[in-house]
C-alpha positions as CSV (number, residue, x, y, z in Angstrom):
1,M,103.6,173.4,-175.1
2,S,105.3,176.4,-177.0
3,S,103.5,179.6,-176.2
4,N,104.3,180.3,-179.8
5,R,102.3,177.7,-181.3
6,T,98.6,177.4,-182.8
7,D,96.1,175.4,-181.4
8,L,94.6,173.4,-184.3
9,I,90.7,172.2,-183.4
10,I,90.0,169.3,-186.0
11,F,86.5,168.3,-186.3
12,H,85.3,165.2,-188.0
13,R,81.6,164.3,-186.8
14,N,81.8,166.3,-182.9
15,L,80.1,169.3,-184.6
16,R,79.3,171.2,-181.9
17,T,80.3,173.8,-178.9
18,K,78.6,172.0,-175.7
19,D,80.8,169.6,-174.2
20,N,83.4,168.8,-176.8
21,E,86.2,168.0,-175.0
22,A,88.6,168.9,-178.1
23,L,87.4,172.0,-178.9
24,Y,87.6,173.0,-175.1
25,H,91.1,171.9,-174.6
26,G,92.2,173.3,-177.9
27,S,90.5,176.4,-176.9
28,I,92.1,177.1,-173.3
29,R,95.2,179.4,-174.3
30,Q,93.0,181.5,-176.7
31,K,94.5,180.9,-180.0
32,Y,93.2,178.5,-181.8
33,R,91.9,177.8,-185.3
34,C,88.8,175.3,-186.1
35,I,89.3,172.8,-189.3
36,Y,86.5,171.0,-190.5
37,I,88.5,168.3,-193.2
38,Y,86.4,167.5,-195.9
39,D,87.9,164.2,-197.7
40,P,86.3,163.6,-201.2
41,K,87.2,159.7,-200.4
42,Y,86.1,159.3,-197.2
43,W,82.5,160.9,-198.8
44,Q,82.9,158.3,-201.5
45,G,83.4,155.1,-198.5
46,N,81.4,152.7,-197.1
47,G,77.9,153.5,-196.6
48,K,78.0,157.4,-197.3
49,S,75.3,159.8,-199.1
50,I,74.5,162.6,-200.7
51,R,71.8,162.8,-197.6
52,Q,74.3,162.7,-195.3
53,L,76.2,165.6,-196.6
54,Y,73.1,167.9,-196.6
55,F,72.6,167.2,-193.0
56,L,75.9,167.9,-192.4
57,K,75.5,171.4,-194.4
58,D,73.4,172.0,-191.3
59,C,75.7,171.1,-189.4
60,L,78.2,172.9,-190.8
61,I,76.5,175.9,-190.7
62,E,75.4,176.5,-186.7
63,L,78.7,175.3,-186.0
64,D,80.5,178.0,-187.9
65,Q,78.1,180.3,-186.5
66,N,78.4,179.3,-183.0
67,L,82.6,179.8,-183.4
68,K,82.3,183.1,-185.0
69,N,80.4,184.1,-181.4
70,L,83.9,182.6,-180.2
71,N,85.7,185.4,-182.1
72,S,86.5,182.1,-184.2
73,R,85.3,180.7,-187.5
74,L,85.2,177.1,-189.0
75,E,87.7,176.6,-192.0
76,I,87.8,174.1,-194.4
77,F,90.5,171.5,-196.0
78,I,89.7,170.1,-198.8
79,G,91.8,166.8,-199.2
80,D,92.5,163.4,-197.1
81,Y,94.4,163.3,-193.6
82,K,97.7,162.5,-195.6
83,E,97.7,166.2,-197.7
84,F,96.8,167.8,-194.4
85,Y,99.5,166.6,-192.4
86,K,101.6,167.4,-195.6
87,S,100.2,171.0,-195.4
88,L,101.0,171.7,-192.2
89,V,104.3,170.8,-192.3
90,N,104.8,172.7,-195.7
91,S,103.4,176.0,-193.7
92,N,106.7,175.8,-191.3
93,S,104.0,177.0,-188.4
94,Q,104.1,175.3,-185.2
95,Y,100.5,173.7,-183.9
96,N,99.0,171.5,-181.3
97,L,96.6,169.4,-182.7
98,Y,93.5,168.5,-180.8
99,F,90.2,165.7,-181.8
100,N,87.6,164.1,-180.4
101,H,88.3,160.6,-181.2
102,S,85.4,158.8,-183.8
103,T,84.8,155.0,-184.3
104,D,84.1,154.8,-188.0
105,I,84.6,152.7,-191.3
106,N,88.2,151.4,-192.4
107,Y,89.1,154.4,-194.3
108,Y,88.8,156.9,-191.8
109,N,90.6,154.9,-189.1
110,S,93.7,154.2,-191.3
111,Q,93.5,157.9,-192.3
112,I,93.9,159.3,-189.0
113,S,96.7,156.7,-188.2
114,S,98.6,157.4,-190.8
115,L,98.2,161.1,-189.6
116,I,99.1,159.8,-186.2
117,N,101.9,157.0,-187.0
118,A,103.4,160.1,-189.5
119,N,103.9,162.9,-186.6
120,K,107.0,164.2,-185.7
121,K,106.4,167.3,-185.1
122,Y,103.0,168.8,-183.2
123,D,101.4,167.6,-179.9
124,V,98.5,165.2,-180.8
125,N,95.5,165.9,-178.0
126,V,93.0,163.0,-178.6
127,F,90.0,163.2,-176.9
128,R,87.1,160.2,-175.8
129,D,83.8,160.3,-177.4
130,F,80.6,159.1,-176.3
131,G,81.3,156.0,-173.7
132,V,83.6,153.6,-176.1
133,Q,86.6,152.4,-174.5
134,R,89.6,152.8,-176.7
135,T,92.2,150.7,-175.0
136,N,92.1,147.7,-172.7
137,I,88.8,147.2,-173.1
138,N,87.1,145.0,-170.7
139,R,84.0,144.1,-171.6
140,D,83.4,142.6,-168.3
141,Q,83.5,146.0,-166.6
142,W,82.1,148.0,-169.7
143,S,79.0,148.8,-168.2
144,K,80.8,150.1,-164.9
145,L,83.0,152.4,-167.2
146,W,80.2,153.5,-169.4
147,N,78.2,154.8,-166.6
148,A,81.0,156.3,-164.5
149,Q,81.8,158.6,-167.9
150,M,78.2,159.6,-168.3
151,N,78.2,160.6,-164.9
152,E,81.2,163.0,-165.3
153,N,81.0,166.7,-165.1
154,M,80.3,168.1,-169.1
155,C,83.3,170.0,-170.2
156,D,82.8,174.1,-169.9
157,N,82.0,176.0,-173.0
158,P,85.0,177.1,-175.2
159,K,86.6,180.1,-174.3
160,P,86.8,183.0,-176.7
161,N,89.3,183.1,-179.4
162,K,91.8,186.1,-178.8
163,Y,94.3,186.0,-181.6
164,C,94.9,183.8,-184.4
165,R,96.4,185.0,-187.9
166,I,95.1,182.9,-190.8
167,D,98.2,180.8,-192.1
168,K,98.3,181.5,-196.0
169,K,100.3,179.2,-196.5
170,F,98.1,176.3,-194.9
171,F,95.6,176.6,-197.4
172,T,92.1,176.4,-196.7
173,I,88.8,177.4,-197.9
174,S,85.7,179.4,-196.5
175,L,82.6,176.8,-195.5
176,D,80.3,178.9,-197.7
177,K,82.5,177.8,-200.9
178,L,82.6,173.7,-199.7
179,I,78.9,174.0,-199.7
180,K,78.9,175.4,-203.0
181,I,81.2,173.0,-204.4
182,K,81.0,170.0,-202.7
183,I,77.3,169.9,-201.6
184,D,74.6,171.9,-203.1
185,S,76.5,170.3,-206.4
186,H,74.8,167.2,-205.5
187,Q,71.2,167.0,-206.9
188,R,69.0,165.7,-203.9
189,D,68.7,162.0,-203.7
190,F,66.0,162.6,-200.8
191,I,62.1,164.6,-200.7
192,K,63.0,165.5,-197.1
193,I,64.8,165.0,-194.2
194,Q,64.9,166.2,-190.7
195,P,67.3,169.5,-189.8
196,G,71.3,169.0,-188.6
197,G,72.4,171.3,-186.1
198,S,72.9,171.1,-182.0
199,E,69.6,173.9,-182.3
200,A,67.3,170.9,-183.8
201,A,68.8,168.9,-181.6
202,E,67.7,170.2,-178.4
203,K,64.3,171.3,-179.7
204,L,63.8,167.3,-180.4
205,L,65.2,166.3,-177.1
206,N,63.2,168.8,-175.0
207,T,60.2,167.6,-177.0
208,F,60.3,164.0,-176.3
209,F,61.0,164.2,-172.8
210,Q,57.8,166.4,-172.4
211,E,55.7,164.8,-174.3
212,R,56.3,162.6,-176.9
213,C,58.1,159.8,-175.5
214,N,54.2,158.9,-174.0
215,N,53.8,155.5,-175.0
216,Y,57.6,155.5,-176.5
217,R,58.2,151.2,-175.8
218,I,55.1,150.4,-177.5
219,K,54.7,153.1,-180.4
220,M,58.7,152.5,-181.3
221,S,57.6,149.2,-183.5
222,S,54.9,150.5,-185.5
223,P,56.6,153.4,-188.7
224,M,53.7,155.4,-188.5
225,D,54.1,156.3,-184.9
226,A,57.7,155.7,-184.3
227,V,58.4,159.4,-186.4
228,D,57.0,161.2,-184.0
229,H,57.1,158.8,-180.5
230,C,60.9,157.8,-181.0
231,S,63.7,160.8,-180.0
232,R,64.7,161.0,-183.6
233,L,68.1,161.9,-181.9
234,S,70.0,159.3,-184.1
235,S,71.1,161.7,-186.8
236,H,72.5,164.0,-184.4
237,F,74.2,161.6,-182.3
238,A,75.7,160.1,-185.4
239,F,77.1,164.0,-186.3
240,G,78.0,164.8,-182.8
241,T,75.5,167.7,-182.7
242,I,74.4,166.8,-179.3
243,S,76.5,164.8,-176.9
244,M,75.6,161.5,-175.1
245,R,76.5,162.5,-171.6
246,Y,74.5,165.5,-172.0
247,V,71.2,163.7,-173.1
248,Y,71.8,161.4,-170.0
249,K,72.5,163.4,-167.4
250,K,69.3,165.7,-168.4
251,L,67.3,162.4,-168.8
252,K,68.5,161.5,-165.2
253,R,66.8,164.9,-164.4
254,E,63.9,164.3,-166.5
255,L,63.4,160.8,-164.6
256,L,63.1,162.4,-161.1
257,S,60.0,164.1,-161.9
258,S,58.1,162.7,-165.4
259,K,55.0,161.0,-166.0
260,Y,56.3,158.8,-168.3
261,K,58.8,157.5,-166.5
262,S,58.8,154.1,-167.7
263,D,59.1,154.9,-171.3
264,L,62.0,156.9,-170.5
265,Y,63.7,153.8,-168.8
266,S,63.3,152.5,-172.2
267,F,64.4,155.1,-173.7
268,K,67.9,155.5,-171.0
269,K,68.6,151.6,-172.0
270,R,69.0,152.1,-175.7
271,L,71.6,155.3,-174.9
272,Y,73.9,152.3,-173.2
273,W,73.1,149.9,-176.5
274,H,74.0,152.5,-178.5
275,C,77.6,152.3,-177.4
276,H,77.5,149.0,-176.6
277,F,77.1,148.4,-180.7
278,I,80.0,151.0,-181.5
279,Q,82.3,149.1,-178.8
280,K,82.2,146.3,-181.3
281,L,83.5,148.3,-184.1
282,E,86.1,150.1,-182.2
283,T,87.2,146.5,-180.9
284,E,87.1,144.8,-184.1
285,P,87.1,147.0,-187.2
286,N,87.5,144.3,-189.4
287,I,83.7,143.4,-189.0
288,E,83.4,146.3,-191.8
289,F,84.0,143.2,-194.0
290,N,84.2,140.2,-192.2
291,S,81.3,138.3,-189.9
292,M,81.8,138.2,-186.2
293,H,81.7,134.3,-186.2
294,A,84.0,133.7,-189.2
295,M,82.4,130.4,-190.2
296,C,79.6,132.4,-191.2
297,D,81.6,134.0,-194.1
298,T,80.7,130.1,-196.1
299,L,77.3,131.0,-196.0
300,R,76.4,133.1,-198.7
301,L,78.9,132.8,-201.4
302,T,77.2,134.6,-204.2
303,E,75.2,137.5,-205.3
304,N,72.6,138.0,-207.2
305,N,72.8,142.1,-208.3
306,E,68.8,142.0,-210.1
307,L,67.2,141.2,-206.5
308,I,69.5,143.3,-204.7
309,E,68.3,146.1,-206.9
310,K,65.2,145.0,-206.4
311,W,65.3,145.1,-202.7
312,I,66.9,148.3,-202.7
313,L,64.2,150.6,-204.7
314,G,61.3,148.7,-202.5
315,E,60.4,146.4,-205.2
316,T,60.0,143.1,-203.8
317,G,56.4,143.1,-204.3
318,F,55.6,142.7,-200.8
319,P,53.7,146.1,-200.0
320,F,54.5,146.9,-196.9
321,L,58.5,145.9,-196.8
322,D,58.2,147.7,-200.5
323,A,56.3,150.8,-198.0
324,C,59.3,151.1,-195.7
325,I,61.9,151.1,-198.3
326,Q,60.2,153.9,-200.3
327,Y,59.6,156.2,-197.6
328,L,63.4,155.3,-196.2
329,R,64.3,156.5,-199.5
330,K,62.6,159.6,-199.3
331,Y,63.2,160.5,-195.4
332,G,66.2,158.8,-194.8
333,W,64.9,157.5,-191.5
334,I,62.6,154.5,-190.6
335,N,62.1,153.1,-187.0
336,F,64.4,150.3,-185.8
337,R,62.0,146.9,-185.6
338,M,61.5,148.5,-189.8
339,R,65.2,148.2,-190.1
340,A,65.8,145.3,-189.0
341,M,62.9,143.5,-191.0
342,I,64.7,145.3,-194.1
343,M,68.1,143.7,-193.5
344,S,66.1,140.7,-192.1
345,F,64.7,140.2,-195.6
346,A,67.9,140.4,-197.7
347,S,69.9,138.1,-195.6
348,Y,67.0,135.1,-195.4
349,N,64.9,135.4,-197.6
350,L,67.1,136.4,-200.4
351,W,70.2,135.3,-199.5
352,Q,72.2,137.6,-200.3
353,P,75.7,138.5,-198.5
354,W,75.6,141.2,-196.0
355,Q,78.6,142.8,-197.6
356,K,76.9,143.8,-200.3
357,T,73.5,145.1,-199.0
358,S,74.4,147.1,-195.9
359,P,76.6,149.4,-197.6
360,L,73.9,149.8,-200.0
361,L,71.4,150.9,-196.5
362,A,73.6,152.8,-195.2
363,E,73.6,155.1,-197.5
364,L,69.7,155.7,-196.8
365,F,70.2,156.4,-193.8
366,V,70.6,160.1,-192.9
367,D,71.5,158.7,-189.5
368,Y,74.1,156.3,-190.4
369,E,76.9,154.6,-187.3
370,P,78.8,152.6,-188.8
371,G,79.0,150.9,-185.0
372,I,75.6,150.5,-185.2
373,H,74.7,149.3,-188.6
374,I,77.4,147.2,-189.0
375,S,77.0,145.3,-185.8
376,Q,72.6,145.2,-186.4
377,V,73.3,144.4,-189.8
378,Q,75.4,141.2,-188.8
379,M,72.7,140.5,-186.1
380,Q,69.7,140.2,-189.0
381,S,72.1,138.1,-190.8
382,G,72.5,135.8,-188.3
383,V,76.1,135.6,-188.4
384,T,77.0,137.0,-185.2
385,G,77.3,133.6,-183.8
386,I,76.3,135.2,-180.5
387,N,72.9,136.4,-181.1
388,L,69.9,133.7,-181.8
389,P,68.7,133.9,-185.6
390,R,65.6,135.4,-186.0
391,I,63.5,135.9,-189.5
392,Y,61.3,138.5,-189.6
393,S,58.3,137.7,-191.5
394,V,56.9,140.7,-193.5
395,L,53.6,139.2,-193.8
396,K,52.9,139.1,-190.0
397,Q,55.2,142.5,-190.0
398,S,52.5,144.2,-192.0
399,I,49.6,142.8,-190.6
400,D,51.1,143.2,-186.8
401,Q,52.6,147.1,-187.5
402,D,50.1,148.6,-190.5
403,P,46.7,146.5,-189.7
404,E,44.8,148.7,-191.7
405,A,47.3,149.6,-194.8
406,K,47.3,153.4,-194.0
407,F,51.6,153.3,-194.4
408,I,51.2,151.4,-197.0
409,L,48.6,153.1,-199.1
410,E,50.1,156.2,-198.5
411,E,53.4,155.0,-200.3
412,F,51.0,153.0,-203.2
413,P,48.0,155.0,-203.8
414,Q,47.2,152.7,-206.4
415,L,46.3,150.1,-203.9
416,K,43.5,151.5,-202.3
417,F,40.8,149.4,-204.5
418,E,42.6,146.3,-203.0
419,N,41.3,144.2,-200.4
420,I,43.3,144.8,-197.6
421,E,43.7,141.2,-196.6
422,N,45.3,140.8,-200.2
423,I,47.7,143.8,-199.6
424,H,49.0,142.1,-196.3
425,N,49.3,139.0,-198.2
426,A,51.4,139.8,-200.9
427,S,48.2,138.4,-203.3
428,I,47.7,141.5,-205.3
429,K,45.8,141.7,-208.2
430,S,45.7,145.1,-209.7
431,K,49.1,146.0,-211.5
432,Y,52.4,145.9,-208.9
433,P,55.4,144.3,-209.6
434,E,55.8,140.3,-208.5
435,K,56.8,138.7,-205.6
436,I,60.6,138.4,-206.2
437,V,61.0,135.5,-203.8
438,D,58.4,132.7,-202.1
439,P,58.5,133.9,-198.0
440,K,57.9,130.6,-196.8
441,L,60.3,128.7,-198.9
442,S,62.9,131.1,-198.6
443,S,62.7,131.1,-194.5
444,D,62.7,127.7,-194.2
445,F,66.2,127.3,-196.6
446,A,67.7,129.6,-194.3
447,R,66.6,128.8,-191.6
448,N,68.2,125.4,-192.2
449,E,71.5,126.6,-193.5
450,I,71.9,128.8,-190.4
451,W,71.1,126.2,-187.9
452,N,73.1,123.5,-189.5
453,I,75.8,125.4,-189.7
454,R,75.7,126.6,-185.7
455,K,75.9,122.7,-184.2
456,S,79.2,122.2,-184.9
457,D,81.5,122.4,-181.9
458,Q,84.0,124.1,-183.8
459,F,81.0,127.1,-184.6
460,K,80.2,126.8,-180.2
461,S,83.8,127.2,-179.4
462,I,84.4,130.0,-181.6
463,A,80.9,132.2,-180.9
464,K,82.6,131.6,-176.9
465,Q,85.4,133.6,-178.3
466,V,82.9,135.9,-179.9
467,Y,81.1,136.5,-176.6
468,L,84.1,137.4,-174.7
469,K,84.8,139.7,-177.4
470,H,81.5,141.8,-177.9
471,G,78.9,140.4,-176.0
472,S,76.8,142.5,-173.5
473,R,76.8,141.7,-169.7
474,L,73.6,142.9,-169.0
475,G,72.3,139.5,-170.1
476,R,69.8,139.2,-173.3
477,R,67.8,142.1,-174.7
478,S,64.2,141.4,-174.2
479,R,62.1,140.9,-178.0
């Protein structure tokens, strides 16, 4: 590696300085530049949205300040990775490239591949992310390898930058300018989202371990209780403001003395599941567009845009479902069970293709993690072939999770004079949208269609192959 070269550290979603392998290794020679590539086409891609950009803004501001403390700063390149590579070549400067691997949407994958394949000039160093296996994927050994990676020592902190001139031929802009022209120029599509950045992530982790995790196993199911009793780290994992390995190690220490051990063991399982689902997209990127079980793509061949629009706007005529969607639209987050219910309703009760509804729902999540979202969408649509179909009853969930209709009335105060039973049954007398579907008839139809296709030997044969490729070896997850 030539001493004349400058080390170029490329940020995508690992937006932190602590336990960041690419940043640490790129800083060793203390002659480096830090680049965030803002690709407009990526941010117009599958599931991307303005609310995610605003969370990104917080992360980049903090990252830039932390890099300034290292005598560096965050530079911004606007364009795709092909344009980035062309700019590097045209600069006639010598660079070593460092970045952390990300399991992301197809567009990003194709961009990174094009950079690596086109590269004839630079040393490219790619580092692991989460507990995801990139090569020689072995599902039988996956859990063992995941645990091994989580138990490795964390990276040292990056070294301060000693000298690095700015190459004006390689055009970058300041973070302030990016925020002004590409983020703040967008009207907010939310009321309030959680703040981004590593400091916010650390605070969430500490308060979760100290107190908020109390009754986590139970309270995670309710949209009201989950807001405070879930870790709320999902957005920080998605943007990489805190490392999975750091959280895992801190959790292990906490388990030695915590009075909430059973809740924290439940949380520990979810760290594993987090990476397990991302591995599915890493293993088979085409599941962004195609069902894991190929025969399931023949189930829902047409879409009804009017139904889809009423669903995503929270105007279905089912108060609890609508309240969950309205809450999600305002705050960019809702708990897992409600996400599953929302998707189940679209796929089973409305019988809409998941490929049409998945990106719309993803846009509402600040914590959109493609590997998790796409895997869960397919599970709640009954198209994996290896998970038993589960059709959520929006009426039952209303009674179970919001028995006094407090959550519903927060979103729809105009229903405060309605009988609570009528609210739960979606039999409302006051002015409220009509139910867009009969819940029982639609569930019966979906159940019949799904189980009919699962009966054949061909289906079972393909399902076995899906399991070998994607199935967890830890056994079925309890409901």
